[in-house]
N, C-alpha and C positions, 0 to 999 in steps of 0.2 A: 494577652493571650489572642489566640491566633482569629481577624477578625469577622474569617469570610461561613465562619460556624454560626453567626450572624443571632447570638443569642438574645431575646427579647427579656427581658428582665423586668418584673413588675413589681412598682411600689405601691406603696401603701399609706394611710393618712396623709396629713400633708405639709410639703417644706418645696418650698418653691424652687427649682434648678439657678436661675440667677442669685437669689437670695443668699443660696448659699456659697454659688461658686466665687458672686462677687464679693459678697461680706469682708468687714476687715477683722481678722481673727487675732483672737486676744491669746497668749501664751500663759499668760500669770494664770494663779493658782492663788486664792485666797477662801481662809474657812470661815470667813466674816458671816452672820447671816443676816438681815434685817428685814422687818416687817415691812410690806408692800399694802399701803394706801389705796383705798379701793373710792372711786369720783361719781358719785350720784349723777345719773342721766335723766332727763325728767323729761315727758313727754306729755299732751293731753290723756284724757282719759272719756268714752263714752261708754254708755251702757245700753244697750240695744233690748226690743220687747221680747215678749216671752222670755221672761226670766234666762234670757241666754248675755251672759255680758263679753263686753269688746273691747279690748284696750288697742289704742294703736300708739305705734313705737317708731322713730326717724335714727336709722343708722348712717353717720355722714357719711360713710362709703360702703363699696361693694362686699357684703359676706362672703371669704372665700374660704371659709370650713366653719363647722359648728359641731358639739357635742353635746347630747344628755348625759348626766351624770345623776342618775336614775337609782333613789336610795334603794336598800335592803324594804321587802315587806315586812320585815319586823320592825321598821325603825321609827320613832314616837314622832319624828320629823317628818309629813307627810309632802313637806315641801320638791315641788321638781325643779334641780336645779338647769342651767342652760350657758354653758360657755362656748364662744365668736370670736373668731378674729377675721378683721375686715383689710381690704387691700394696700389700705394706709398702716399696716404693722401694729393694728391696734387690739387688745384684747377685750372683750365684755364679759361679763357674768351677770345670771338673772336668777335669783333663788326662788324665784316664783313663778316661772314656766314662760317667761318672755311678758308680766308685767310690770316690770321694774327692771332694769339695765345699771349696771355699772361697772363703768370704766377700770380696769388694772392699771394703776399708776406704775409707770416703768419704765427707767432708766434706757434703757434700750429696745428696739423693736423688736415685735415677736415675732419669728419668721415660723415656728407650728407649732400645734399645742398636740400635748400627748398625752390621752387620759388612758389610765391605766388599764391592761386588757382584764385584766382578772377580779379588781376590785375598782368600783366607781368611786371613792371617795379620792381617791389619789388622781391628780393630775399634773404634768409639766408643762411649761412656757418656755420652749426653746428660742434665746437670742439668736444673730451672730456671732457671739463672743462665749467667754466662758463663763457666763451668768447665765442660770436657769431660775425660774420663780416656780415654786413647789405649795401645790395645795394637799391638805390630807383631811379637809372636812369640807368637800364636795363644793370647792371653790369659795366659799365663805373669807377665808384669809389667804394670804400668800405669801412666802419667804423667802426674800434672797437668797442664792445657795451658789457656791463656786464648784464650775465640773474642774477635770486635771485638763482638758483641751478645748478648744474651739470644737464646734458642731462638724460633723463629717459623714458623708457615707451612711450606715442606717442609723447610725446615736443613737437608739436606745433599745434593749435587748429585757424582757423581765423574765421572773421565775413565776414558773404558774402557783406554784403550793409553796411560796415564801415569798410576800408581797415586798421586802423588803429586799431583795439583792436583784442589784440592778446590771448592766451593762453598758459602760458608754466606748462610745465610738469619735474620734476625732484627730484634729489632729495640729501640731502646736504652729505652722504658716498655712499662709494659702495655697502655694505651688505645692502639687502632690509629687512632682518627680525630685522634690528635696525632702519635703519632710512626709515620712511613711505616716500610715493608719496605726494610733495608737489607740489600744483597748484597753477599758480599766474595767475594775470592781467593784459592787459595795455590796454589803450585809447592811446596810443603814439609811437605806433611802435614799443614800448620797451624801451623805456627811461626811462621809470619809469615802475614801477612792485608793486602790491597789492594781498597780501595775499588771494585765494578764500576759499582752505580748504587743509586739511591734508587728508591723506587716500582716495584719490580719484582715483580710476584705471583710468578713463577716464571721459573727461569733454570736453562739446564740444555746442558752439551758436547753438541753432534753430532756427532759420528765413526759407522762402522758400516754408511752408511749403501749401498745400490748400487753407486755411484757413489762414487770419495774426494770425501773433504772435506780442509779445511784444519783441524791437529789443532786450533788453536786460535777455529774456529767456536763461537760462543755463541748457542744465541736466547733472550729474553727476552722476557716478557709484560710491556709499560710498563704502569702503571694512568695514566690518565688522569680526570680528575673532568668529568664534562659534568651541568650541574645537581644532582641527586640521585642520579644513576647515577653508575658508575664503568665507564666502557669499558679494553679490555686491550689495547691496541696490539702487534701483534706483529712486533718488528725483533730482527736479526740483528750480530753483525759477527764480525773476525777478530782484531782489535786491538784489543779490549777498551774497546768505544765507546768509541773517541778519533774513529770516522767507524764509523756504524750505517746498515743496509737495511732499508728498511721496508716489512714484504711484507704484513701485512695491517689496517686501520685497528680493525676489534671483533673482536677473534679471545676466545670462549668460554674453548675448551681449545685443546692441543695437546699430542704424544705424540709419545716418538723408541720405536718399537717394531721393532726387528732396521733391515729394510731399508728402511724407511718412516718420515718424519715425518712426523705426521697432525694436521691443523689442522680444528678446527671453528671458524666463523664466521660473523655475521651480515650477513646480505642483506636489507636492509629488515626485512622482519618475518618474515623465514624464516633459518632454518638450512641452512649448505651444507658438507660439507667436503671440503679439497682437501687435495692429497699430493705429497710429494715424493720425488725417489731418488738429490739429490744436493746438497739443503738450498741452493739457488739457485733452482731455479724450481720453481711449484706446479700442478697442474695440479688442474681440478672432477672428482670422483666423480660419475660417471654411475649412478643405481639404475634395475633391469631395468623396464621399460616394463609389465611385466604386475603387477608391486608396487604394491599401491594399497589403502590406508586412512585411515581419518577420522582419527585420529591417529596419530601415533607419539610413544610415552611413554617407551619405555626404548631405547638404543643399546650395547651389549655388544661389545667387541673382543674375539673368542675367539682368533684366533691370527693369523701371521703370518709363520710360519716355512718355511713352504712355496712361498714366490716371488708369497704373494698376500697381499690382507688377508680375513680372515674373521670377518664380524661377525654380532650376532644383531640384530633389529629388531623390536621389541616391535610389535605389532598386537594384542594384547587385554591392558590394562591391569588389568582388572575383578577385582576382589581375588577371591582364590580361582579368576580364571580366565584367570588369564594365561599367553600364549603368544604366539611371533611366528616369524617368517621367518630363515631364516640365510642369507645372500649373502656370494658369491664375489667378487672382484674379478679383475682379469686382471694381469700380471706387472706392471705397474707404477701395480696401484692404484686406477685410473681406472674401469675399465669393468666392473661388475658384473649377474652372473647370479644369477636364484633360486637357493640350494642345497637347501633341504628347510623345507617350511612346517611348518606346528604345532608348534616345539619348543617345549617346558616352559620355563618359567622360574618363581620364585616373586615374591613379593611385594616383594623387595631389590632385582631385575633382575640376581639370579645363573641362570645357564643349566643346564641339564642337557645337557653337550656336554664329552666329554673323549677327547682322541687318545691311541693306545698309546703312550707312551714309547719310542723306542730304535728303530722301524719305521715310513716310511715309507707317511701315507696312509692309514690305519686307525684309524679312529675310532667312535665310540658316541654317540648322541644317543636321548634320551626325546621321543615327542612325544603332545602330547594325541590322543588317538585319538576324544571328543565335543566338538570343540572350540564348537560352537553349545551344545549342552546346558551344558555347562562357562560360558561365560559367563550363558546364565540363570539359575547359581545351583547346578547339578548340581555333585555332586563329579568333579575331572578324571579321567579314565581313563587310565593312562600306558601307552604301550610302546615297547618299544625296537627301536632298527635300527643296524645296521654299516654300514658301509663300507671296502672294499678296494681303494677306488682315490679317493682323496682326493676324493669325495662325488660322484663322476661318477653311481652308481649306489647305493642303499640296499637292505637286506634285513633282515628279522626273523632275529631271534638263535634259529640254531641251538640247539633242545632237547637235553638227555639223555634217551635213550629208560628209564634207570632210573635211580633213586634213587642214594643212598650205600648204603642195605639192598639191592641189589639190585629192588626192587619195578619194576612198569611204571611211568612217570610218564603213559600215556594219549595222550602227545605225540610224534610221530617225526620229523614235520616242519614246519620252521617256515612257516608261513601266517594267514592271516587269526583261524583260530579257535584256532590257541596257539603259542605259542613261546618264549622265554626273555626274561625284561624285572630287570632291573636299575636298584636303588636308584642313582642319579646321586650330580652334585654339591649340588644342593638338600638332599637331606635328610641328606646326611652330617654326621656331629658334628664331625667333622675335614677340612677340605679335602684337607688332606697328604695321606689314606689314599687313595691313585691307587690305580686297578685294575691298573697297570702299572708297572713300573720300566726305566731304559732300559738298563741291566745284567742284567736276568734277563728276556733275549730271546723273546718268545714266549707270555710267560706273562701274566694277566691274572686277578685274584681280584675278584669281587664280590657283591654279597647280593642276593638276589631271588627269582621265583619263575617254574615253569612253568605258561603259563595263557595266558588270552585278552588279563589285563590284569596291575600290576604292583599286589599286593597290599600291606597294613599291613604297615611294616618287622620289626615284631615275629613277622609270618608267616610271615618269609622264612626260606631256608637258604643255607647259601653255596654258592659254584657256581667253579669252574678252568678256566680253556685253558688248553695248552699251545703249540698252532700257531697265535695270533697272531688268535682269535676263530674261526676256520672251525669248530669241534668245542669242545662242553663239558662237563664233569661234574659230578655235586654232591659238594662235599668232605667238607660235615657239614652234620646238620639244626643248626637254629636259624640265630641271626645271631652272628657274630663280627666282632671287628677283626681286621686281618692287619697282615704286615710282610713284608718281604723280605730274606734274609740271606745273603750269601757268594756274589751275581752271581745268586740265585735256587735255590743251591742249598740253603738252610734257610728255608723258610716256618712262621710262627710261627701259628697260632689261638688269641685270645682272645674268650671268649665277656663277648658284650655287648648290651644294658645288664643283664642279671642280674646279678647280686654274684656273684662266682667268687672260687677262691686257687690255680685250676690253669691250666694250657697247654697247648696241642694243639701238634706241629711234627711236620714230616716233611723226612727228606733225601730224597727221589724221586719230588718234583714231585705229592705224595697217594696214591700206590701203597701205602705205609703209614705209620702213625702210630705217635707213642706221647705219651703223659699225664706231663707235670712238676709239679708242687704248687709254686708258688712264692712261698706264703706261708701263714703260721700261720692266718691268721684271712681268712675273706672279708672281698674288698672291691669300691670300684665302680673300676672300668679304665676309664678314658677316652681314654686312647691310648697307641699304643704307637710307639716311636719310634728312627731307627739313621742312621746316616749317609748323605746323600743321595742317594750313588754306592751303598746298599744292596749293597757290599763288605764292612762288616764282617761279625764272629760275633758279636756283642757287640749288645744290646736294652736299654731303657729302656722299663720298664712305669711308667706314669704311673696313679698313683692314688687316694680316699681311704677314709678309714678311717672305718665307722658315728661314731666316736664321737672322730672331729679334725678336723671339718667346714673348719676354719679351717686345717688343712695338709695338703702336700703327700708322699705317700708315692713315693718313686722307689725304685725294684728295677733291676738289672743281672741280666741273664742274659748269662753268659757260656757261649758253647758252644764256644771254643778247644778242650776239654780232647777234641772226642769225636771229631775226628779228628786223628791226627798224621802222616798221607801227606798231601804236597800233588799235586794231579793232574799227569798230563804232559799238556804241550800239545805234540806234534811236528808243524809242517809239514810238514815233510818226507817225512813218512810219516805219515799220518793211521789208517791202517789199525793203527796201534801205540801209540795214547795215548788219554787219556780223554774226549774229546772227539768229536761227530759233527757233520757240517756240515748244517747248516738253509737251507734258500729258502722264505721265505715267498712266497705265490700265494694268488690267489682261488679259493674253491671249485668245486671242480666243471672249473675252469680244466687245461687239457691242458699249459702250460709255469708254468714261475716267475717269468712276466715280471710286474713290478709297475712303472707309469709309464716305461716303455719300457728297463727293463733287469734282469735278472736277479743278484741279489744273495745272498751267501752269511754266514753269521753263525756261531759255534764256539758250539756249548751243548755244556754238562758230560750225558755219560749217566748217564740218572739212578740205575744201580741199582750204580755206582761208588762205593766205599767211598776219599773223599778229599773234599780241600776244595780250592774255588779259589785263594783268597788273592789276589794280585797281578792288579788288572783288566785282565782280556781285552780285546784291543782289537776294538771291532765297528764297521761289519760286517767278515767277513774281507777279503773282497774282493765287487767287483761282478765277477762273470762274464763277461758278455758284455751288449750294447745287442741291443736286441730290435728287428724291426723295428714300423713303425706300425701300429697297427691303430684300430679305431673306439672301443677303450676307453682311447685316448689321446688323445681330444678331448673335450669340455665344446659348449654349445650357446654363441654370440657373443653381443655384445648384439643387444636388440631381437629373440631368437628365444628360442623356450621346447620344452621336451621336451616333443614330442606323447607319446600313448598307444601307439603303436606304437615308439616309442624313437628317431625321427628329430626332427631340431633343425627348427620352423616357425619362418616369420616373424611377428612377432604383429601382427591385422588393424590395420590403420591407421598402422604405424609404417614406417619406409623401413630397409634394411640399414644398417651401422655403415659411414665412410666409411673406411675404411682406410690412404685415404693422409693422414691425420693422424698415422701410426705414423711418414710420414716425421719429420714438422717432433720428433716428441719422439725419432728417435734418428736423430738429423743424419749418424751415418755408412750409414744403408739404404741400397740400391742401388732395389731394388723391393718393391712390393705388391702383392698378392692382390684380387682384387673379392672379396667376403662369397659365403661359399658356405653359412653358418649355423652352421659349425663354428671351434672356435678350439683350439689345444695347447694341454692345462692343464701348467701353467707348470712341474710338478714334474718331468715325462718327459722322457727323453732318447732315445726312441726315433729311429731310423737307416732311412729306407728306408720300403720298404712302402706302405700307403694313404696319399695327402695328401687326408686328409678338407677341411682347411684351404685347399686351392690351386685355384683358378680361372685366368682370365683375368692375367695380370702385366702391372704397366704400370709407368712405369719413376719413381723419386722425381726431385723436381724438379733440378734440376743435376747427373744419375748417368744421362743419358742415355747415355753413351757407354760406362759400365762394362755399364749395362745392354744396351744393344746389341753389346757384345764377347760377352757372355755367349749371347745368344739371334741370335748373327751367320744361322743358319741352314746352308744348305749353299752353302760358294763353293770356289772353288779347284780342286785337283784331285780333290778328294772328289766335285765336281759330275762333274767328266768323268767321273770313274771309272760314276758315277750312269748316265750318258746312255751310254756305250762298252759297259757290260753288258750290257744287252740285246740289244745289237746282236752280242754275241759269242756268245751262249748261242744265238742264233736261227742263228749261220752254225756252231757245233756242232751242232747238230739238224739241218741241213740235212744237213749235209754224212754224217751217220751214216744219215740215210733216202736222199740219191741214192747213195751205196754199196751201200745195202745192195738198194735197186731197180735201181738202173743195171746191179748186177753177176748179178742175177739174168736180168734183161729183154736186156740186151747181152751176153752172149754167144754166142760161135761153135758150136753142135753140131754133130753131125753128121746126118744125116736132118731137120733142123729146117728149116722154110722162114722167111720174112720177115712170118711171123703178126704176132709182135710187133710190129712197125712197120705191118701192116696194119690192127691193133685200136687205135691209137692209143699203145702204153708205149714209143715209143721217145726216147731220152733227149732228142731235140729240140721230142717233140711236147708243146704243153700241158698236155693229160690229166694228166702224171705232173707236170710242172715247178712248174705254179700251186700246184697242192693241197700237195706237197710244200713250197714255201716257204710258201700259209698255216697251215699245221699248223706249221712252225718256226717264224714272228712268234710263234702264240698259245703255244707252248710256254716259248718266250723272255720273253714280256711274266709270265707268271703264275710261270714259276724267278724272275724278277727282282720279284716283288713284295714278299717279304719283306724284302728290303734296300732296297727305299723306300721301306719303311713303316717301317722302321728311323729310316733321315736324317729322314724327316716328321714324328717322334714326337720325336725328340732335338732338332730344329729348333724344334717348333709346341710343343711341353710345356707348360702352363700358357695359354694361349692360347685353346683352344677350354673354353667353358664345364662344369663337370664333371658329369657329372649326376647327379640327383639317387637319394641311394639311402635305404632303409628300415633299420633296424636294430631289433630288439628285442633287449633286455641279458638276459644270462642271471640269474635271477630280479629282475627288474625290477618297482619300485614304481611306484606312483602320485604320487613325489612325486622332484624330481630335488634333489641334494645335494652341496653341494663342500667340505669341511669341514677343518679344519686339521691340521697334519702333524708331522712329527720336529721335536722340538727334542734337546738331548741331555741336558737337566737333570730332573729331577723336581720334583713340588709347586709349578707351574707353573700361571696362572691368569689369569685378565680384569678389563679395565675394566667399568666402565655410567655410562653420561651416562642423564638423565632430561628429558621434557620434556613435559609434562602440557596444555600447551594449543596446539599448533602444528597448523592443517591439512597435510597433508603436499600435499607437492608433487614432479614429478621429481628438483627440484636439491636439494629440500632434503637433509641431512647430517647427519654425526654427528662425536663424535669419539672419538678412540684413548687409548689409554693405555700410559705408556712402558712396556715390557714389557723391562727389561735382562735384556743376555744373559745367557743360565745356561748353568750346567755343571752336572753331576753333583756337581762338587766343590765346589761351591757350595752353603750350606743355607739357599737360601731360597726363598719361599710364591710367587706372586701371587693370591690370590682373589679372584674376583670380589667386590667389595664396593659398594654403594652405597646412598643414603638419598636420601630425597626430600627436596628444601629446602623444598618447599611445604606440605609434611606434618610429623607430631611425628616423631622420630627414634624408629624399635623402640627400646622397652625394655629386650629381654632381650640383645641382643649389647651391647657394648661400644662404644662408635664410640669406634676410636683409628685411627692412623697409623703409617707406617713412616718410615722416616727419611729418604725421598727426599720425602716428601707429605706436608701438614699437615693437619691436625684440622679438619673443616669443620661447623660446627652451624648447623641449622634456621632460615633466613634470613638466612644473612649474603651478603656477593657470591662470583658464581660464578666464584670464581680458582680455573681448573685447577690440581692437580696429578698428576705421572704418576706410570703403575704402576711400582712396583719391587716388589722383593721384601716381602709383608706377610706379615698374620693375620688370618682370617677372626674373628666374634664366636666371645667365648670360648675360642679356643682358641691354645694358645702353636704360636711360630714353628719348623718345623726347619731 
């Protein structure tokens, strides 16, 4: 494939490049299966005071990767299994969360670990031969198993709904010029294999899109030689390629991201992105017209979990001055609007963007506040912003008014002069140490500072919020690693990067703290881990001793002895249990409505002396759908957010053609003329203000249904509407007539015919005609409400909606929409890089396959990218996850989808 496109391929889970490329390949295939023995690894046991257990273990080599094989909540076995691989290519398994370890005795070097991304009991150990080791019981036992070829490229792909269905990629020899990649599939967890195709750079099962697909649907990138270059044709099949459909002739990358299948293709000398929600038809992605840069250098898919695609496009790739714009799509991933500008990224394409786990629509991003100076060579000045409405508006983080010692911070209100700023993804030594956890509802922890911009990491302090980011407080001075346990009822902090042998812990969200000495000597702690769901009360401290640089010290810290009473959750009597109901909301809002609904969560009352134990279902319930307001809408395609908060048409551009929606969604009956607004895909609001509705038109072929919906006033209703004014007129005339006639027409003793002479007799027009006129006016006025109601019901949506200005509370000078809720922790994004293209509106990117994950899955999806047109950075290790192969600089740009993997130098949780 043409190198100048410079596409960076994102690698997942861990497979070291040198191990794969240099390993001896064994093409033999054998169906024999043998049991692998486990060898016990012993080490001393230590018990700490205060009923906190401590067990330390020493692994003889540096840990390269590790995974938790978390059991389902209804499992009878409550043990927590961990599997790891060392730099010496040896695998170890612990069935008690790191208290004891057993070596997996194998005859081959282990070069990668592949936990099954959809079921946690299956794990696969990959070797550099055609032998793998498979466990289906959380790593308790392994069996040796043959594969059709030695591993290469992506190695394994999995089916979301069929755990036994696998796809294997490999070669029969080590030379890729002689031996093409062979792709096989299995329906029995690898006991037998069938050839799927040769010359496929990547194959994957495609299920779980917005619209149902055939369970046998497979997409492959078929490699085709074209002169000195290689083209990748995107093909699909539902009968294992006895028949196939060709979708694109020149594909750079394709990825499965939750509801979307995203494809980057070559269009002449340009790139473009196409998206499918059904696995059959693709639609072209359109960038916002205001988004113009000279060269697009990198794309990173940030999130697709909120019924929209959120991606980062690099605007400046200048070394040391990298930043870009975050874009967000509509619900089918084709029409994009500008989210927020100047979003920070680093030289490898990783972006300072992170959503809050477990709550919809809350995300934090770091922006470059001095973009021009940064491009000119000055250090970047970073500031943190947060969104509470999926990016419809952004604001600076609210600073704490006092620090952890009670002293004033000198900053009480977030603004241009000062705010809270947090170190983000690009500076994190372990990308799995996210601000939040899905089970610790409303909690976020981060390292940063209060001021006009972010200072150096070593100058920061540690901060916490317990209300979803609305308010923050300083937890401790200095920089710390953090971890959540027991669904947030335990938070531990360990000083980093300074050597230490103590940790701090809290049971009440930081209101009070205790200190624990976890080791005799000071050590360098580089990570803290626990099960991905953060429901355990056990933690693993990963450390290095000063005099044993080649070894890894693992210390289990067990808090199960600190609380012996389990918290009571009584939904029938919520006033007599240990939990409170909490609903997130925007700061300063008068309601708890987020995205058109009010949602309540169960949270342990901080001062209750109990442990939570089993995972609390979240959210507790959605209380109600709210009426639609301006906050439920974002700017439509070709519109931008003006300084007054309104959506304004970009000069020189036409409003979007909404009739296209009729072709995209064949069941749609009608469409609206554009108003400049479109509903946020995540919003479920009902009624209220319809900012996206104007004159309505029928979709082709649905004229009858449209007419039935908008048929207007007919039949008996029309008869009543005409008759009602006359009835009212008659009533008024009767009242007036009786009033005046009774007064002037009575016979009174001693009176004359004066009434008749002055014209007040009943037959005189002086009285009769004014009474009729007044009656008619009164009747008409009284009927106006009825007429107006009928007309509105009949004609609503046909008259253009008058433009309205809206100034959002705490509005900023940038409009952003960001990624939102997924259920799992430790997830992130893929990156593509192209250093040589001039931007056009139809230039597009690639996405990466972010496999559906859950809190019960111990996976990480970090942003990882290495520019193939420049040397791979020497500091991180170039590695790949089970679903993607390693790519070395200058090799063909075969795309590998993103799946749970690991960041450089850090093992995976």
